[in-house]
C-alpha positions in Angstrom: -0.3 0.1 -0.5 1.2 3.5 -1.2 1.7 7.4 0.2 -0.9 9.3 -1.9 -0.5 13.1 -1.0 -4.2 14.5 -2.1 -4.5 17.9 -2.6 -7.8 20.0 -2.8 -8.8 23.6 -4.2 -10.8 26.1 -2.6 -13.7 25.2 -5.3 -13.2 21.7 -3.9 -14.4 22.8 -0.3 -16.2 25.4 -0.3 -19.1 24.6 1.6 -20.3 22.2 4.2 -21.4 19.8 1.4 -17.9 19.8 -0.2 -15.9 19.6 2.4 -17.9 16.8 3.1 -17.0 15.5 -0.2 -13.3 15.9 0.0 -13.5 14.5 3.7 -15.3 10.7 1.6 -12.4 11.1 -1.1 -10.0 11.1 1.4 -11.3 8.3 3.8 -12.2 5.9 0.7 -8.5 6.4 -0.1 -7.1 5.5 3.5 -9.7 2.7 3.5 -7.6 1.2 1.2 -5.1 0.7 2.9 -3.0 4.0 1.4 -1.4 6.4 3.9 -2.7 10.3 3.5 -1.6 13.4 3.7 -4.4 15.9 2.0 -3.5 19.5 1.1 -6.2 22.2 1.7 -7.0 25.5 -0.1 -8.8 27.9 1.6 -12.9 27.7 0.8 -14.1 29.3 -2.3 -13.4 33.1 -2.2 -12.1 33.3 1.7 -8.6 34.6 0.3 -10.5 37.4 -1.6 -12.5 38.3 1.0 -9.6 38.9 2.8 -7.6 41.1 0.8 -10.9 42.9 1.1 -11.7 42.9 4.5 -7.6 44.5 4.9 -7.8 46.8 2.2 -10.9 48.7 4.8 -8.5 48.8 7.4 -5.0 49.4 5.2 -4.9 49.7 2.2 -0.5 49.3 2.2 -0.7 47.1 4.8 2.7 45.4 5.5 3.4 42.3 3.0 4.2 40.0 6.1 0.9 41.2 8.4 -0.9 40.1 5.1 0.7 37.0 5.2 -0.4 36.7 8.7 -4.6 37.3 7.7 -4.4 35.1 4.6 -2.8 32.2 6.2 -5.9 31.8 8.7 -8.1 30.7 5.4 -6.3 27.5 5.2 -6.2 26.4 8.7 -9.8 27.2 8.5 -10.4 24.4 5.5 -7.9 21.7 7.2 -10.1 22.1 10.7 -13.3 21.8 9.3 -12.0 18.6 7.5 -10.6 17.4 9.7 -13.8 17.7 12.0 -16.0 16.1 8.9 -13.1 12.9 9.0 -13.4 13.0 12.5 -17.3 12.5 12.6 -16.9 9.4 10.4 -14.7 8.2 12.8 -11.3 8.1 11.6 -8.2 9.3 13.1 -7.1 12.5 11.7 -4.8 15.9 12.7 -4.8 18.7 11.4 -1.2 20.8 10.9 -0.4 24.3 9.9 2.4 24.4 6.7 4.8 24.8 9.6 4.4 22.5 12.1 4.2 20.4 8.4 8.2 21.6 8.6 6.9 23.8 5.6 10.5 26.2 5.3 10.4 28.9 3.0 12.8 32.3 2.0 11.3 35.0 3.5 9.7 36.8 -0.2 6.2 37.7 2.2 3.6 36.8 -0.6 5.3 35.3 -2.8 7.8 32.9 -0.5 9.5 30.2 -2.3 9.8 26.6 -0.4 13.3 26.2 1.0 12.9 22.5 2.7 10.3 19.8 4.4 11.4 19.0 7.8 9.0 16.2 7.4 9.3 14.6 10.9 5.6 15.3 12.0 4.4 14.1 9.7 5.8 10.9 8.7 5.2 10.5 12.9 1.3 10.9 12.7 1.2 8.7 9.7 2.9 6.2 11.3 -0.1 6.4 14.5 -2.0 5.7 11.1 -3.5 9.4 11.5 -4.9 10.9 8.2 -2.7 13.9 7.5 -4.2 17.5 6.4 -2.1 20.2 5.8 -2.9 23.9 5.0 -1.2 24.5 1.7 -0.1 27.5 0.1 2.2 28.4 3.2 5.4 28.0 5.1 7.8 29.9 7.5 10.9 31.8 6.8 14.1 31.7 9.3 12.0 34.2 11.8 9.6 32.3 12.2 7.3 33.9 10.3 4.4 32.9 8.2 5.1 33.3 4.8 2.6 32.3 1.9 3.7 31.0 -2.0 1.3 33.4 -4.0 -1.4 32.3 -5.7 -1.7 28.5 -6.8 0.7 28.0 -4.0 -1.0 24.9 -2.7 -0.5 23.3 -5.6 3.6 23.9 -4.9 2.7 22.8 -1.4 1.8 19.2 -2.2 4.3 18.4 -4.3 6.7 19.4 -2.3 5.0 17.1 0.0 4.9 14.3 -1.7 8.7 14.7 -3.2 9.8 15.0 0.6 8.1 12.4 1.9 9.0 10.1 -1.1 5.3 9.3 -1.9 3.9 7.3 -4.7 1.2 9.5 -6.0 0.4 13.5 -5.6 -3.3 13.6 -6.7 -4.5 17.4 -7.5 -8.1 17.1 -7.6 -9.8 20.9 -8.9 -13.2 21.5 -10.4 -11.9 20.1 -13.4 -11.2 16.7 -14.3 -7.6 16.7 -16.2 -6.3 18.2 -18.2 -7.4 19.3 -21.9 -6.2 20.5 -24.9 -7.9 23.6 -24.4 -10.1 25.2 -21.6 -13.4 23.1 -21.8 -15.3 26.0 -20.5 -14.3 28.1 -23.6 -14.1 26.3 -26.5 -16.4 23.8 -28.5 -14.8 20.3 -29.3 -11.8 20.2 -26.0 -10.6 17.2 -25.3 -9.5 15.4 -22.4 -6.1 14.6 -22.5 -4.7 11.0 -20.9 -1.2 12.0 -20.0 1.4 14.7 -20.5 4.9 14.9 -20.2 5.5 17.5 -17.6 7.7 19.7 -20.0 4.3 20.3 -21.6 2.4 20.7 -18.9 5.2 23.8 -17.5 4.5 25.2 -20.9 1.0 25.4 -19.9 0.8 26.3 -16.8 3.1 28.8 -17.5 1.4 30.1 -20.5 -2.7 30.8 -19.1 -3.9 27.1 -18.7 -4.9 27.6 -15.2 -5.1 24.0 -14.2 -1.7 24.0 -12.2 0.3 26.5 -11.1 4.0 26.3 -12.9 5.9 26.3 -9.7 4.6 22.6 -8.9 5.0 21.5 -12.3 9.0 22.6 -11.7 8.9 21.0 -8.7 7.4 17.5 -9.9 9.9 17.5 -12.7 12.9 18.1 -10.8 12.5 15.5 -8.2 10.1 12.9 -10.6 6.5 13.4 -8.8 3.9 11.5 -10.2 1.5 13.5 -10.8 -2.4 13.6 -11.8 -4.7 15.5 -11.9 -8.6 15.1 -11.0 -11.5 16.4 -10.2 -13.1 16.2 -7.0 -16.5 16.2 -8.2 -17.3 13.5 -11.1 -14.8 10.1 -9.9 -13.7 9.9 -13.3 -10.2 9.2 -14.0 -7.8 12.4 -14.6 -4.5 13.3 -16.7 -1.6 12.1 -15.5 1.6 14.5 -15.7 4.9 12.9 -16.3 8.4 12.4 -17.5 7.3 10.2 -21.0 4.4 9.5 -22.4 3.3 6.3 -24.3 2.7 8.7 -27.8 5.4 11.1 -27.9 6.3 10.3 -30.8 3.1 10.7 -32.6 0.9 13.9 -31.3 2.7 16.8 -32.9 0.2 19.1 -30.5 -1.1 18.4 -26.5 -3.1 22.2 -26.3 -3.5 25.8 -26.9 -3.5 28.1 -24.2 -4.1 31.7 -24.5 -3.0 34.7 -22.3 -4.8 37.9 -21.6 -2.8 39.4 -18.7 0.3 40.6 -20.6 0.9 44.5 -22.7 3.1 44.7 -25.6 6.0 47.2 -25.2 7.8 49.2 -28.2 10.5 51.3 -27.9 11.3 53.1 -31.1 14.5 54.8 -32.4 16.8 53.4 -30.2 20.3 54.0 -31.4 21.6 51.1 -33.6 24.7 50.3 -31.8 26.3 46.9 -29.7 25.6 46.1 -26.3 21.3 48.6 -26.1 19.1 45.5 -26.1 21.8 44.3 -23.0 21.1 47.8 -21.5 17.4 47.5 -21.8 17.2 43.8 -20.5 19.4 43.7 -17.9 17.8 46.9 -16.4 14.0 45.2 -16.5 16.2 41.9 -15.1 17.3 44.0 -11.8 14.2 44.7 -11.5 12.7 41.5 -11.1 10.3 42.1 -14.8 10.2 38.7 -16.4 10.0 39.7 -20.1 8.7 37.0 -23.0 8.8 37.7 -26.8 11.2 39.8 -27.9 11.0 41.5 -31.2 14.1 43.6 -32.6 13.8 45.2 -36.2 16.5 46.2 -38.9 18.3 48.9 -38.1 17.4 51.7 -40.6 18.9 55.8 -39.9 21.2 54.9 -37.2 18.0 53.3 -35.3 16.3 50.3 -34.2 13.3 49.4 -32.7 12.4 46.5 -30.1 9.6 44.9 -28.8 8.7 42.9 -26.1 6.1 41.3 -23.7 5.7 42.0 -20.3 2.7 40.7 -17.8 0.3 43.3 -17.5 0.9 44.1 -13.9 4.4 44.7 -14.6 3.1 47.3 -17.2 3.3 50.8 -15.6 6.5 49.6 -13.8 8.4 49.1 -17.3 6.5 52.6 -18.6 8.1 54.4 -15.9 11.9 52.9 -15.4 12.0 53.2 -19.1 11.2 57.0 -19.0 13.6 57.3 -16.8 16.3 56.2 -18.6 15.4 57.8 -22.0 18.7 60.1 -21.7 20.4 57.3 -21.3 19.5 54.8 -23.4 18.8 57.1 -26.6 14.8 56.5 -28.0 12.7 58.3 -29.6 9.5 57.2 -27.3 7.6 54.1 -25.9 4.6 52.6 -27.4 2.7 50.4 -24.6 -0.7 48.9 -24.9 -2.5 46.0 -22.9 -5.0 44.9 -26.0 -3.3 41.9 -26.9 -3.1 38.3 -26.1 -0.7 35.4 -26.2 -2.1 32.6 -28.2 0.0 29.3 -28.3 0.4 26.0 -29.1 2.6 23.1 -27.4 3.6 20.0 -28.1 6.6 17.4 -26.8 6.9 16.6 -30.6 6.0 19.7 -32.4 10.1 20.6 -33.2 10.8 17.5 -35.8 7.2 18.2 -36.9 7.9 20.0 -40.1 4.4 22.4 -41.3 3.2 22.7 -37.6 3.6 26.6 -37.5 2.3 26.9 -41.2 -1.1 24.9 -39.9 -0.9 27.8 -37.0 -0.8 30.7 -38.9 -3.0 29.2 -41.9 -5.7 29.0 -39.2 -5.6 32.4 -38.1 -4.9 34.2 -41.9 -8.6 31.4 -42.6 -10.1 33.4 -39.6 -9.1 36.8 -40.4 -6.7 37.1 -37.3 -3.7 39.6 -38.0 -0.3 38.3 -36.4 1.6 40.7 -34.2 4.6 39.0 -33.0 5.8 35.2 -33.0 7.7 33.2 -30.7 9.2 29.9 -30.8 11.0 27.5 -29.0 11.4 23.7 -28.9 7.9 22.6 -27.7 6.3 25.5 -27.7 4.7 28.6 -30.7 3.2 31.4 -29.3 1.6 34.3 -31.5 0.6 38.1 -30.3 -3.2 39.0 -31.4 -5.8 42.1 -30.8 -7.4 41.0 -27.7 -10.6 41.1 -29.6 -9.8 38.0 -31.6 -8.3 35.7 -28.5 -11.3 33.3 -28.2 -11.6 33.3 -31.5 -8.3 32.5 -32.3 -8.3 29.6 -29.5 -11.1 27.8 -31.6 -9.6 28.8 -34.6 -6.4 27.2 -33.9 -7.7 24.4 -32.2 -10.1 23.1 -34.5 -7.6 23.2 -37.0 -5.6 20.6 -34.8 -8.5 18.9 -32.9 -11.4 18.7 -34.8 -12.6 15.0 -37.0 -11.2 15.8 -39.8 -7.2 17.6 -38.5 -4.2 16.1 -39.9 -3.0 15.9 -36.2 -4.9 12.6 -35.1 
């Protein structure tokens, strides 16, 4: 019998009935003879409600105090779930992140996991207790509570699975697996039986909101067997692993879109060596992630550089560049957030001629203009007008996954 880590997201524990449902899933696994560690998120919109409460008191609250507040959301759902399992007559204990040995760095609000000291969890498992752990939080070297940022409960679960050498880490959500596109938005989206870590990482980073990208990175690094499945349907989910059965065959695994991006164009830069380095090293120092980069051919001694950043960094980038206008010698900058990034992801793409042209043909047929293009071994991303984003995803998805698609 194995050790299984199960993670339940906010929508899976949103009310009393759903918590009882989660308690049933956990105890069912336990009854089969497995050791179970469950990681829970805060209920439903609790985190947003807590953020609103803080804003009423102090809109500029320190990140340390915000973490102190936000960590309570997971404590509520974990203790309630433990009570539900107690009521069913099973041995259970709920633990906070720090009781479970989750050690993080000191970046309040977006902490990174440093290590896990799982002695307490292992001791409880030895007593044959079901262990329920708060997701999304840990403790830093000052013994302060920290939180891991949005989606952090996935990372908590994978980190625990790695530290405990679990046989399986199941991520329960409100969808029953990983799909070729968002099934709520795209007709004909299909569930994948399995997907590689690399493909899942790209899809997670590109806006498919099934798994937190840091959790996939960690699963890949420690070779944690992951499964994404629904806490409501009882159906098998999608396995995420190193190698999948038909890696050679499938070119495209999924289509993702990200509307939370902005395009920055620096117009009339001096066409001289080192200018791109100056721009991007400055943004790197400010911890601003840059994605698609396009540099135009120089003319009249100047060139233009365009790139994309997260929409949350847009205003900061604007200010940083304007402050250094004299040093960088550019004419002006143009910043828009009316764009969306559409990406296709697939492990076999690099060796498959014609995948890009099929994607571009689908967009052309739908009358959608492409702003920028970026490619890597397993993905192709294009920038389109935000108003065209949903149509673009549907057109590309139809091209690769319809009954008549050339891919399957």
